[in-house]
C-alpha positions in Angstrom: -169.8 75.1 142.6 -170.8 78.3 142.6 -170.6 81.7 140.2 -171.7 85.0 140.9 -174.8 82.9 143.0 -175.6 80.5 140.7 -174.8 76.7 141.3 -172.7 75.3 138.3 -173.8 71.4 137.5 -170.5 69.2 138.3 -171.2 68.2 134.5 -169.7 68.2 131.4 -170.6 69.7 127.0 -169.9 67.2 124.5 -168.9 68.3 121.4 -167.7 66.8 117.8 -165.1 67.5 114.9 -166.1 69.4 112.3 -164.6 71.5 109.3 -164.0 75.3 109.7 -163.6 78.1 106.7 -163.7 81.5 107.5 -164.3 83.8 104.6 -164.2 87.6 105.4 -166.5 90.0 103.5 -166.6 93.4 103.1 -168.2 96.1 101.3 -168.5 99.8 101.1 -169.9 99.9 104.3 -170.3 98.2 107.7 -173.7 97.8 106.8 -173.9 96.5 103.6 -171.3 93.8 105.1 -173.0 93.3 107.9 -176.2 92.1 105.1 -174.1 90.1 103.2 -172.6 88.3 106.2 -176.4 87.9 107.2 -177.4 86.7 104.0 -174.5 84.0 103.9 -174.8 82.1 106.7 -178.5 81.3 106.6 -180.2 78.0 106.9 -177.1 76.6 108.9 -178.0 76.2 112.9 -177.2 72.6 113.0 -176.2 69.8 110.9 -179.8 67.2 112.1 -181.2 69.4 109.1 -178.9 72.0 107.5 -176.5 71.2 105.4 -173.3 73.4 107.8 -173.3 75.3 110.7 -172.3 78.8 109.7 -172.7 81.7 112.2 -171.0 85.7 111.9 -167.6 85.5 114.0 -166.5 89.6 114.5 -166.3 92.2 112.5 -163.2 93.2 110.7 -162.1 96.8 111.2 -160.9 98.3 108.0 -157.4 98.5 108.9 -157.8 94.8 109.3 -159.3 93.8 105.2 -157.4 93.2 102.8 -158.9 96.5 100.9 -159.6 98.9 103.2 -163.1 98.6 103.4 -165.2 97.1 106.4 -166.2 93.9 107.2 -167.3 90.5 108.8 -165.9 86.9 109.3 -168.4 84.7 109.3 -167.3 80.5 110.1 -168.6 77.8 108.1 -168.6 74.3 109.4 -169.3 71.3 107.7 -167.8 67.7 106.9 -164.5 67.8 105.1 -166.7 66.1 101.9 -169.4 68.9 102.1 -167.5 71.8 103.2 -166.1 72.9 99.8 -169.7 72.8 98.4 -171.1 75.2 101.2 -168.5 77.6 100.6 -168.5 77.8 96.9 -172.2 77.5 97.7 -173.1 80.2 100.1 -170.2 82.7 98.2 -171.6 82.4 94.6 -175.3 82.6 95.9 -175.2 85.0 98.9 -171.7 87.0 98.3 -171.7 87.7 95.1 -175.0 88.3 94.4 -174.6 91.7 96.7 -173.8 95.0 96.6 -170.8 95.9 96.8 -168.9 93.3 98.3 -165.1 91.4 97.9 -164.5 88.3 99.8 -160.9 86.9 101.4 -160.0 83.9 103.1 -159.6 85.2 106.9 -158.6 81.5 108.5 -155.2 82.4 109.1 -156.0 85.1 111.6 -157.2 82.7 113.7 -155.3 79.7 113.5 -151.2 79.2 113.3 -151.7 76.7 110.2 -154.1 76.1 107.2 -153.8 72.7 106.5 -156.5 72.6 103.8 -157.4 74.9 101.2 -160.8 75.1 99.4 -160.4 76.2 95.6 -163.5 78.0 94.4 -163.7 79.0 91.1 -166.5 81.2 90.9 -163.8 83.9 88.3 -166.3 81.6 85.9 -169.5 83.6 86.5 -167.2 86.4 84.2 -168.0 83.9 81.3 -164.3 85.1 79.9 -164.3 89.0 81.1 -162.8 88.1 84.5 -158.9 89.1 85.5 -156.5 88.7 87.8 -155.8 91.2 89.8 -153.5 92.0 93.1 -155.8 93.3 96.2 -154.0 94.1 99.6 -151.0 91.8 98.5 -153.6 88.7 97.8 -154.5 87.5 93.9 -158.1 87.8 93.2 -160.3 87.8 90.5 -162.0 90.2 89.3 -165.4 89.7 87.6 -167.8 92.2 85.6 -171.1 92.7 87.3 -173.8 95.0 86.5 -172.9 97.3 89.5 -169.3 97.0 88.4 -166.8 94.3 89.6 -166.9 91.8 92.5 -163.3 90.7 93.6 -162.8 87.7 95.7 -160.3 85.3 96.4 -160.7 81.9 95.4 -158.2 79.9 97.5 -159.9 79.6 101.2 -158.2 77.7 104.1 -159.4 74.8 106.4 -158.8 73.8 109.2 -160.5 70.7 111.7 -161.9 72.6 114.2 -164.8 71.6 117.1 -168.5 71.8 116.6 -171.4 71.3 119.7 -169.6 73.2 122.3 -172.6 73.9 124.6 -174.0 75.3 128.3 -177.0 75.6 129.1 -179.0 78.8 130.9 -181.8 77.9 133.5 -183.6 80.9 134.6 -187.0 81.4 137.3 -189.1 82.6 134.1 -188.4 82.8 130.4 -187.3 86.5 130.8 -184.6 85.8 132.9 -183.8 82.6 131.3 -183.3 85.0 127.6 -181.6 88.1 129.7 -178.9 85.6 130.6 -178.9 83.9 127.2 -178.9 87.1 125.4 -176.1 88.9 127.6 -174.1 85.4 127.1 -174.0 85.6 122.9 -173.2 89.4 123.7 -169.9 88.4 125.5 -168.7 85.1 123.1 -169.2 87.5 120.2 -165.7 89.1 122.2 -164.2 86.1 121.1 -162.9 85.8 117.5 -162.6 81.7 116.0 -165.8 80.8 117.7 -170.0 81.1 116.3 -173.3 80.3 118.1 -175.1 79.2 115.0 -178.6 79.0 116.3 -181.0 81.9 116.0 -179.2 84.8 117.6 -177.1 82.7 119.0 -179.8 80.8 121.2 -181.4 77.4 121.1 -185.3 77.3 122.1 -185.7 74.0 121.6 -182.4 71.6 123.0 -182.4 67.9 121.5 -181.1 64.1 122.3 -179.8 62.1 120.3 -182.3 59.5 118.7 -185.7 59.3 120.0 -188.1 57.2 122.6 -191.2 56.7 120.7 -190.3 57.5 117.2 -187.3 55.5 115.8 -187.0 57.3 112.5 -186.4 60.7 113.8 -182.2 61.1 114.3 -182.7 63.8 117.4 -185.8 64.6 119.6 -187.1 66.9 122.0 -184.7 67.2 125.2 -187.5 66.2 128.0 -184.8 65.5 131.1 -184.3 69.5 130.1 -188.2 70.2 129.5 -189.8 72.2 132.6 -193.0 71.3 132.2 -192.1 67.8 131.7 -190.6 67.9 134.9 -193.3 66.2 137.1 -194.0 63.9 134.6 -190.9 62.4 133.6 -188.1 60.2 135.5 -184.8 61.4 135.8 -185.5 65.5 134.8 -182.2 67.4 135.2 -184.9 70.2 136.0 -183.8 71.9 139.6 -187.5 73.4 141.5 -188.0 76.9 140.7 -186.6 76.6 136.6 -189.2 77.6 134.7 -187.0 78.2 131.2 -184.0 76.7 129.4 -181.8 77.9 126.9 -179.2 76.1 125.4 -176.2 78.1 123.7 -173.9 75.9 121.2 -170.5 77.3 120.1 -168.5 75.6 117.5 -164.9 77.0 117.2 -161.6 76.8 115.5 -159.3 74.5 118.1 -160.8 73.4 121.7 -159.4 76.4 123.4 -161.5 78.5 121.6 -164.8 76.6 122.6 -163.5 76.8 126.1 -162.6 80.9 126.7 -166.6 81.5 124.5 -167.8 78.9 127.3 -166.0 80.7 129.9 -167.2 84.2 128.9 -170.9 83.3 128.4 -171.6 81.4 131.2 -169.7 83.9 133.6 -172.7 87.0 131.5 -175.3 84.7 131.9 -174.5 84.1 135.4 -174.7 87.9 136.7 -178.4 88.7 135.0 -180.5 88.5 138.0 -183.1 85.3 138.0 -180.9 83.0 136.3 -180.6 79.6 139.3 -178.8 77.0 137.2 -175.8 76.3 135.0 -175.5 73.4 133.6 -174.0 71.4 129.9 -175.6 68.6 127.0 -173.5 65.3 126.4 -174.4 61.6 125.8 -172.1 59.7 127.6 -169.1 60.2 124.8 -172.3 58.9 121.8 -171.9 62.3 120.1 -168.6 63.2 119.7 -165.0 63.1 121.7 -164.6 66.7 123.2 -165.5 66.6 127.0 -165.4 70.3 128.2 -165.7 69.6 131.7 -167.9 72.7 133.6 -165.5 73.1 136.8 -162.4 73.1 134.3 -163.5 75.6 131.9 -164.6 77.8 134.8 -161.3 77.2 137.2 -160.5 81.0 136.6 -163.5 82.2 137.8 -165.0 80.0 140.8 
Protein backbone atom coordinates (compact mmCIF):
# COMPACT_ATOMS: atom_id res chain seq x y z
CA UNK A 1 0.00 0.00 0.00
CA UNK A 2 1.10 3.56 -0.66
CA UNK A 3 -0.13 7.00 0.39
CA UNK A 4 1.38 10.09 -1.22
CA UNK A 5 4.15 7.85 -2.54
CA UNK A 6 5.04 6.50 0.92
CA UNK A 7 4.84 2.77 1.62
CA UNK A 8 2.33 1.81 4.30
CA UNK A 9 3.19 -1.37 6.17
CA UNK A 10 0.57 -4.15 6.23
CA UNK A 11 0.38 -4.23 10.02
CA UNK A 12 -1.59 -2.90 12.98
CA UNK A 13 -1.25 -0.82 16.13
CA UNK A 14 -2.08 -2.50 19.42
CA UNK A 15 -3.66 -0.48 22.23
CA UNK A 16 -5.01 -1.06 25.72
CA UNK A 17 -7.86 0.21 27.96
CA UNK A 18 -7.49 3.22 30.22
CA UNK A 19 -9.74 5.57 32.16
CA UNK A 20 -9.97 9.18 31.02
CA UNK A 21 -10.88 12.49 32.66
CA UNK A 22 -11.03 15.77 30.71
CA UNK A 23 -10.83 19.00 32.76
CA UNK A 24 -11.07 22.39 31.04
CA UNK A 25 -8.73 25.02 32.46
CA UNK A 26 -9.62 28.68 31.88
CA UNK A 27 -7.71 31.85 32.74
CA UNK A 28 -7.70 35.58 32.13
CA UNK A 29 -5.75 35.08 28.87
CA UNK A 30 -5.04 32.15 26.55
CA UNK A 31 -1.38 32.35 27.53
CA UNK A 32 -2.09 31.82 31.23
CA UNK A 33 -4.54 29.01 30.52
CA UNK A 34 -1.89 27.31 28.39
CA UNK A 35 0.82 27.69 31.04
CA UNK A 36 -1.41 26.08 33.65
CA UNK A 37 -2.38 23.27 31.27
CA UNK A 38 1.26 22.51 30.50
CA UNK A 39 2.05 22.24 34.22
CA UNK A 40 -0.95 19.98 34.84
CA UNK A 41 0.10 17.40 32.25
CA UNK A 42 3.76 17.19 33.30
CA UNK A 43 5.57 13.88 33.95
CA UNK A 44 2.82 11.90 32.25
CA UNK A 45 4.22 10.41 29.05
CA UNK A 46 3.93 6.67 29.66
CA UNK A 47 2.43 4.41 32.32
CA UNK A 48 5.67 2.41 32.12
CA UNK A 49 7.23 4.89 34.56
CA UNK A 50 4.76 7.74 35.09
CA UNK A 51 1.71 7.81 37.37
CA UNK A 52 -0.53 8.71 34.41
CA UNK A 53 -0.53 9.61 30.75
CA UNK A 54 -1.72 13.14 30.12
CA UNK A 55 -1.66 15.88 27.53
CA UNK A 56 -3.39 18.93 26.11
CA UNK A 57 -6.41 18.01 24.01
CA UNK A 58 -7.38 21.35 22.44
CA UNK A 59 -7.96 25.06 22.86
CA UNK A 60 -11.47 25.97 24.03
CA UNK A 61 -12.71 29.40 22.92
CA UNK A 62 -14.38 31.81 25.37
CA UNK A 63 -17.80 31.25 23.81
CA UNK A 64 -17.51 27.53 24.69
CA UNK A 65 -16.37 27.78 28.33
CA UNK A 66 -18.69 28.19 31.33
CA UNK A 67 -17.03 31.42 32.48
CA UNK A 68 -16.56 33.00 29.05
CA UNK A 69 -12.76 32.99 29.24
CA UNK A 70 -10.20 31.23 27.00
CA UNK A 71 -9.23 27.75 28.08
CA UNK A 72 -7.54 24.48 27.28
CA UNK A 73 -8.98 20.99 27.64
CA UNK A 74 -6.53 18.46 29.02
CA UNK A 75 -6.88 14.70 29.29
CA UNK A 76 -5.59 12.61 32.18
CA UNK A 77 -5.42 8.85 31.55
CA UNK A 78 -4.79 6.22 34.21
CA UNK A 79 -6.20 3.06 35.71
CA UNK A 80 -9.60 3.49 37.33
CA UNK A 81 -7.97 3.10 40.75
CA UNK A 82 -5.37 5.82 40.11
CA UNK A 83 -7.40 8.30 38.08
CA UNK A 84 -9.07 10.18 40.94
CA UNK A 85 -5.76 10.65 42.73
CA UNK A 86 -4.13 11.97 39.57
CA UNK A 87 -6.95 14.43 38.85
CA UNK A 88 -6.92 15.70 42.44
CA UNK A 89 -3.14 16.10 42.62
CA UNK A 90 -2.74 17.77 39.25
CA UNK A 91 -5.58 20.24 39.86
CA UNK A 92 -4.44 20.99 43.41
CA UNK A 93 -0.73 21.39 42.73
CA UNK A 94 -0.72 22.80 39.19
CA UNK A 95 -4.04 24.63 38.61
CA UNK A 96 -5.07 25.97 42.02
CA UNK A 97 -1.55 27.44 42.27
CA UNK A 98 -1.57 29.08 38.82
CA UNK A 99 -2.60 32.73 38.29
CA UNK A 100 -6.27 33.47 37.41
CA UNK A 101 -7.25 29.85 36.72
CA UNK A 102 -10.63 28.16 36.98
CA UNK A 103 -11.49 24.52 36.22
CA UNK A 104 -14.59 22.87 34.75
CA UNK A 105 -15.45 19.34 33.65
CA UNK A 106 -15.21 18.96 29.87
CA UNK A 107 -15.76 15.26 29.27
CA UNK A 108 -19.40 15.56 28.17
CA UNK A 109 -18.24 17.74 25.28
CA UNK A 110 -16.62 14.73 23.58
CA UNK A 111 -18.56 11.67 24.78
CA UNK A 112 -22.28 10.92 24.65
CA UNK A 113 -22.46 9.29 28.08
CA UNK A 114 -20.37 9.86 31.20
CA UNK A 115 -20.54 6.65 33.27
CA UNK A 116 -18.52 7.74 36.29
CA UNK A 117 -18.02 10.88 38.37
CA UNK A 118 -14.86 11.65 40.35
CA UNK A 119 -15.33 13.80 43.47
CA UNK A 120 -12.55 16.37 43.81
CA UNK A 121 -12.82 18.15 47.17
CA UNK A 122 -10.45 21.06 46.71
CA UNK A 123 -12.75 23.46 48.52
CA UNK A 124 -11.33 22.31 51.86
CA UNK A 125 -8.27 24.36 50.96
CA UNK A 126 -10.49 27.36 51.73
CA UNK A 127 -10.32 26.48 55.44
CA UNK A 128 -14.00 27.25 55.96
CA UNK A 129 -14.04 30.52 54.01
CA UNK A 130 -15.06 28.83 50.72
CA UNK A 131 -18.57 29.12 49.30
CA UNK A 132 -20.72 27.51 46.61
CA UNK A 133 -21.75 29.52 43.55
CA UNK A 134 -23.15 29.14 40.06
CA UNK A 135 -21.03 29.87 36.97
CA UNK A 136 -22.49 29.25 33.54
CA UNK A 137 -25.22 27.13 35.09
CA UNK A 138 -22.72 24.92 36.89
CA UNK A 139 -22.23 24.51 40.62
CA UNK A 140 -18.71 25.57 41.58
CA UNK A 141 -16.75 26.41 44.68
CA UNK A 142 -15.13 29.81 45.17
CA UNK A 143 -11.99 29.50 47.28
CA UNK A 144 -10.39 32.67 48.67
CA UNK A 145 -6.71 32.80 47.70
CA UNK A 146 -4.01 35.46 47.77
CA UNK A 147 -4.72 36.78 44.28
CA UNK A 148 -8.51 36.84 44.79
CA UNK A 149 -10.54 33.67 44.23
CA UNK A 150 -10.12 30.27 42.64
CA UNK A 151 -13.26 28.93 40.93
CA UNK A 152 -13.68 25.22 40.28
CA UNK A 153 -16.13 22.41 39.77
CA UNK A 154 -15.69 19.44 42.08
CA UNK A 155 -17.09 16.56 40.04
CA UNK A 156 -15.24 15.36 36.96
CA UNK A 157 -16.51 12.76 34.56
CA UNK A 158 -14.55 9.60 33.82
CA UNK A 159 -14.94 7.21 30.89
CA UNK A 160 -13.19 4.04 29.81
CA UNK A 161 -11.03 5.01 26.85
CA UNK A 162 -8.13 3.71 24.78
CA UNK A 163 -4.39 4.23 25.26
CA UNK A 164 -1.46 3.36 23.04
CA UNK A 165 -2.78 3.91 19.53
CA UNK A 166 0.36 4.47 17.50
CA UNK A 167 2.24 4.62 14.23
CA UNK A 168 5.91 4.80 13.22
CA UNK A 169 7.34 7.40 10.84
CA UNK A 170 10.53 6.31 9.07
CA UNK A 171 12.68 8.83 7.22
CA UNK A 172 15.75 8.89 5.05
CA UNK A 173 17.36 11.13 7.67
CA UNK A 174 16.59 12.40 11.15
CA UNK A 175 15.29 15.82 10.13
CA UNK A 176 12.93 14.42 7.51
CA UNK A 177 11.46 12.00 10.05
CA UNK A 178 11.25 14.69 12.75
CA UNK A 179 9.60 17.22 10.42
CA UNK A 180 7.05 14.58 9.44
CA UNK A 181 6.42 13.70 13.07
CA UNK A 182 5.80 17.36 13.89
CA UNK A 183 3.39 17.62 10.96
CA UNK A 184 1.56 14.53 12.23
CA UNK A 185 1.19 15.94 15.75
CA UNK A 186 -0.06 19.25 14.37
CA UNK A 187 -2.71 17.42 12.35
CA UNK A 188 -3.75 15.29 15.33
CA UNK A 189 -4.18 18.43 17.46
CA UNK A 190 -7.24 19.24 15.37
CA UNK A 191 -8.99 16.06 16.55
CA UNK A 192 -10.93 16.53 19.81
CA UNK A 193 -10.88 13.79 22.43
CA UNK A 194 -7.28 12.65 21.90
CA UNK A 195 -3.82 13.47 23.20
CA UNK A 196 -0.26 12.66 22.17
CA UNK A 197 1.31 12.45 25.65
CA UNK A 198 5.03 12.30 24.86
CA UNK A 199 7.31 15.38 24.63
CA UNK A 200 6.03 17.50 21.77
CA UNK A 201 3.79 14.54 20.96
CA UNK A 202 6.73 12.52 19.62
CA UNK A 203 8.47 9.37 20.93
CA UNK A 204 12.18 9.13 20.15
CA UNK A 205 12.77 5.93 22.14
CA UNK A 206 9.94 3.55 21.38
CA UNK A 207 10.03 0.45 23.58
CA UNK A 208 9.00 -3.19 23.63
CA UNK A 209 7.41 -5.12 26.48
CA UNK A 210 10.07 -6.63 28.74
CA UNK A 211 13.75 -7.15 27.99
CA UNK A 212 15.79 -9.90 26.41
CA UNK A 213 18.84 -9.42 28.64
CA UNK A 214 17.69 -7.66 31.82
CA UNK A 215 14.80 -9.50 33.46
CA UNK A 216 14.15 -6.67 35.95
CA UNK A 217 13.18 -4.28 33.11
CA UNK A 218 9.47 -3.94 32.34
CA UNK A 219 10.29 -2.35 28.99
CA UNK A 220 13.38 -1.87 26.86
CA UNK A 221 14.54 -0.48 23.53
CA UNK A 222 12.69 -1.82 20.50
CA UNK A 223 15.77 -3.06 18.69
CA UNK A 224 13.82 -4.16 15.61
CA UNK A 225 13.16 -0.47 14.87
CA UNK A 226 16.60 0.96 15.72
CA UNK A 227 18.33 2.07 12.48
CA UNK A 228 21.82 1.68 13.95
CA UNK A 229 21.06 -2.00 14.64
CA UNK A 230 19.68 -2.81 11.20
CA UNK A 231 22.69 -4.94 10.25
CA UNK A 232 23.26 -6.28 13.77
CA UNK A 233 19.98 -7.84 14.88
CA UNK A 234 17.99 -10.64 13.36
CA UNK A 235 14.55 -9.63 12.10
CA UNK A 236 15.17 -5.88 11.85
CA UNK A 237 12.09 -4.04 10.62
CA UNK A 238 13.96 -0.96 9.45
CA UNK A 239 13.82 -0.72 5.64
CA UNK A 240 16.94 0.01 3.65
CA UNK A 241 17.66 3.71 3.43
CA UNK A 242 15.90 4.61 6.70
CA UNK A 243 18.09 6.48 9.19
CA UNK A 244 15.55 7.59 11.84
CA UNK A 245 12.25 6.35 13.24
CA UNK A 246 9.79 8.28 15.40
CA UNK A 247 6.69 6.90 17.06
CA UNK A 248 3.47 8.82 17.60
CA UNK A 249 1.43 7.50 20.56
CA UNK A 250 -2.22 8.49 20.88
CA UNK A 251 -4.64 8.17 23.81
CA UNK A 252 -8.33 8.86 23.27
CA UNK A 253 -11.81 8.74 24.72
CA UNK A 254 -12.84 5.92 22.34
CA UNK A 255 -11.71 3.80 19.38
CA UNK A 256 -13.17 6.14 16.76
CA UNK A 257 -11.18 9.09 18.07
CA UNK A 258 -7.96 7.05 17.94
CA UNK A 259 -8.69 5.90 14.40
CA UNK A 260 -9.42 9.45 13.21
CA UNK A 261 -6.27 10.80 14.85
CA UNK A 262 -4.10 8.06 13.34
CA UNK A 263 -5.50 8.75 9.88
CA UNK A 264 -4.96 12.50 10.13
CA UNK A 265 -1.45 12.08 11.50
CA UNK A 266 -0.33 9.53 8.93
CA UNK A 267 -1.74 11.52 6.04
CA UNK A 268 0.14 14.64 7.19
CA UNK A 269 3.39 12.72 7.70
CA UNK A 270 3.35 11.17 4.23
CA UNK A 271 3.29 14.62 2.63
CA UNK A 272 6.76 15.46 3.97
CA UNK A 273 9.70 14.85 1.59
CA UNK A 274 12.11 12.19 2.80
CA UNK A 275 9.55 9.99 4.53
CA UNK A 276 10.07 6.43 3.31
CA UNK A 277 7.82 4.14 5.32
CA UNK A 278 4.92 4.12 7.81
CA UNK A 279 4.45 1.22 10.23
CA UNK A 280 2.94 0.58 13.68
CA UNK A 281 3.75 -1.22 16.92
CA UNK A 282 2.10 -4.35 18.24
CA UNK A 283 2.97 -7.22 20.52
CA UNK A 284 0.68 -10.02 19.37
CA UNK A 285 -2.06 -9.14 21.84
CA UNK A 286 0.13 -9.13 24.96
CA UNK A 287 -0.27 -5.36 25.44
CA UNK A 288 -4.01 -4.90 24.95
CA UNK A 289 -7.20 -5.90 23.11
CA UNK A 290 -7.54 -2.98 20.70
CA UNK A 291 -6.27 -3.47 17.16
CA UNK A 292 -5.99 -0.69 14.56
CA UNK A 293 -5.07 -2.04 11.11
CA UNK A 294 -3.32 0.66 9.10
CA UNK A 295 -5.18 -0.32 5.94
CA UNK A 296 -8.52 0.13 7.73
CA UNK A 297 -7.46 3.38 9.39
CA UNK A 298 -6.46 4.81 6.00
CA UNK A 299 -9.28 3.25 3.96
CA UNK A 300 -10.67 6.65 2.95
CA UNK A 301 -7.30 7.85 1.65
CA UNK A 302 -5.72 4.84 -0.06
